[in-house]
SEKE-195425 format. One record per residue (C-alpha): x, y, z; residue in three letters. Coordinates in steps of 0.001 Angstrom, whole numbers, plus 500000, padded with zeros to 6 digits. Example, Ala and Ser with C-alpha at 12.3 -4.5 7.8 and 13.67 -1.06 7.14 Angstrom:
REM residues 2
512300495500507800ALA513670498940507140SER
//
This chain:
REM residues 279
765205847781562975GLN762118845616563189ALA759953848683562681ALA761965849722559603ASP761686846218558125SER757949846174558707ALA757581849564556995ALA759668848342554008TYR757548845192553644LEU754418847362553773LEU755745849430550883GLN756545846282548878VAL753058844939549583SER751494848169548354ARG753679848100545237TYR752582844553544462LEU748984845566545069ALA749324848409542532ASP751057846037540102LEU748235843510540489GLY745680846208539822THR747545847174536658ALA747638843558535456LEU743952843133536111ASN743284846174533945GLN745549844950531124SER744212843169528030SER745678840431525914ALA747732841283522829SER749643839534520098ALA752668839117522392THR750902838582525792VAL748034836165526094SER745155836384528553ALA746375833216530283ALA749768834818530881THR748139837881532410LEU746001835686534703THR749038833655535799THR751068836782536510ASP748217838281538501ALA747905835074540576ALA751662835030541197THR751581838639542351LEU748681837875544711ALA750596834909546189THR753759836957546663GLU751773839757548227ARG750113837295550657ALA753540835909551589ALA754853839405552206ILE751764840252554348ASP752317837062556383THR755973837940556863THR755048841476557887ALA752526840149560465SER755098837728561862ALA757663840515562034LEU755197842775563836SER754366840003566322ALA758062839372566905ALA758607843079567515ALA755790843138570077SER757207840054571803ALA760631841678571876LEU759186844819573445THR757359842749576114SER760521840771576834SER762535843965577200GLU759963845340579663LYS759966842049581614ALA763774842162581722LEU763694845677583119VAL761228844600585839LEU763288841526586665ALA766465843561586964GLU764674846089589180ALA763564843291591577GLY760191842797593307PRO758250845803594490THR757029846336598042ALA753530845267597053SER754910842103595439ASP756799841228598635LEU753742841937600766ALA751603839692598573ALA754210836921598759ALA754401837192602552HIS750610837060602767ALA750589833904600664THR753193832271602900VAL751324833275606069ASP748075831874604689ALA749792828585603843ALA751353828400607324ALA747967829050608945ALA746358826327606836ALA749135823909607803LEU748763824756611505ALA745101823737611388LYS746143820207610447THR748361819782613536GLN747599819314617241VAL750187820979619463ARG750490820862623246ALA751391824119625031PRO754188822305626868PHE756742819556626220SER756285816166627788GLY755406812499627330ILE752195811174625777VAL750656808820628344THR747457807958626468ARG746581807940622770MET743018806969621844ASP742896808909618565ALA742669806704615481LYS743330807585611840THR740064808480610121GLY738044808631613348ALA735821811639614058ILE736977813618617094ALA734439815139619458SER735256818424621229PRO733889816975624487THR735921813743624453THR739562813522625538SER741636811427623138LEU745195812249624177VAL746813812641627589SER750230814173628229MET752467814461631228GLN754791817437631365SER758504816759631595ASP758899819900633721GLY758284820428637430LEU755072819041638888PHE752538821454640330GLN750192821131643292ILE746736822668643611GLU745361823249647097VAL742223825032648276TYR742755827414651168VAL739934828711653432PRO739184832414653196GLU740414833008656748VAL743924831933655728SER744285833063652129VAL744999836706653016ALA748414835743654379GLY749483833778651289ILE751404835464648477ALA753211834370645340VAL756756833344646209GLY755950831991649690ASP757994828913650580ALA756219825659651324ALA757010822164652530THR755216819223650934THR754936815628652028THR753501812810649945LEU751431810013651445ASP753445807527649402ALA756637808337651349TYR755334809426654734GLY755575812618656764ALA759314812272657312SER760170812875653640VAL759735816517652700ALA759801818074649249PHE760387821866649049PRO757950823923646974ALA756814827500646495LYS753592829366645683VAL753332830463642041ILE749678831528641830LYS746767832530644056VAL743371832621642368ASP741632835994642839PRO738157834421642692ALA736675831938645122GLU735842828300644506THR732882826939646434LEU733560823658648223SER730465822222649922ASN729053825741649944GLY732151827186651647VAL734310829672649696PRO737918828596649248THR740722829908647068TYR742858827766644803LYS746580828135645418VAL749030826625642933THR752495825550644025LEU755421824032642161THR758213821811643395PHE761613823486643414LEU763503820693641660SER762759817547639652PRO762506814340641664ASP761915810890640206ALA759909809927643293ARG757191812472642507ILE754459811116640260ARG751279812501638802SER748168811959640907GLY749902811486644281MET748245812860647413THR750174815782648901ALA750102817533652242ASN751237821141652045VAL752490823551654692THR752900827118653425ILE755195829450655343ALA753540832873655386THR755893834366657950GLY758411833552660676MET757977834046664423LEU761200833990666435HIS761204832913670107ASP757405833114670119ALA754894831465672416ILE752034829960670444VAL749020828202671920ILE745743826859670535PRO743291829697670031SER740662827667671907GLY742748828001675090ALA742062831751675180VAL739050832995677115GLY737577836499677371TYR736287838543680283VAL734669841817679253ASN736531841511675953GLY739934841081677612ALA741758837827676729PRO743060835481679414TYR744291831913679784VAL744052829396682590SER747523828496683892VAL748235825596686271LEU750256826776689265SER750865823731691428GLY747388822334692136THR745631825608691462LYS744343827244688304THR745235830883687842VAL743561833248685361HIS746340835118683601THR745728838139681370SER747528837885678041VAL748170839967674952THR747463838302671630LEU749746838584668645GLY749728837070665190ALA747831834027664015THR750586831832662551PRO748193829129661369SER744573828127661556LEU743571827409665170GLY746700828936666740GLN747517832319668249VAL750699834009669436GLU750946835244673047ILE753181838303673246THR752823839032676999THR751424837156680002GLY753038833732679503LEU756543832397679849ALA758292829355678524LYS757309826312680541GLY753888827584681715ASP751199824904681618ARG748033826197679981VAL744631824517680069LEU743203823865676621LEU739811825049677880SER739892828277679885PRO738033828240683219GLN
//
């Protein structure tokens, strides 16, 4: 309909243009003066301009209607996959920008120190905030290379804290064994991380711990200090007190349950008295 109206107005405008041309070519007579012809020509020009303005407005309205109809079709069809992807990208970018304005700890806990001040410049080498985890405390110990081979993740351990004495034990277990060495006074050691099995209000950060890790279990075994074992032509023996005499007794060595100890599988019996230094 808008197109038909525009076409009709165009025809009227052309008709007025032809009529104006005819008036301009007319000459005054006894019944029509020159002034009348000039006035009529001006009136026709004004009407024609009004019609042209109306036609332009109608054409603009038709274009706007067409655009609105297209927009309505797109709106009814919903967003396209590319539109959704662009929207998701915008949201992700905003979330990433927001994350850069926040400092997050990788664990939950209690802030024990806060030296950061509003407006202060933070240095990457200076600690401003300290946190204490509200989970289970962990213990880090350094084990000599001669003992680390027998330690594995999951091994049970018993821990005592100097604050409570050797009679108060706290159960723990191994959760990590470092694959690379850590030099301590030039001697290679391996860091072993343990965790307590249950929360305990008596355990506090920074306490000194003494750890015994169970790497195995010997039942009904005879264990003596490894320094009590002597060797003759590569064969192990121990010096056993028999009354007032010292007897060299051949023995068979077993496992090494802990540093400085050795199991005797044959050659000794319960109750034998063994010299700490073989003779």
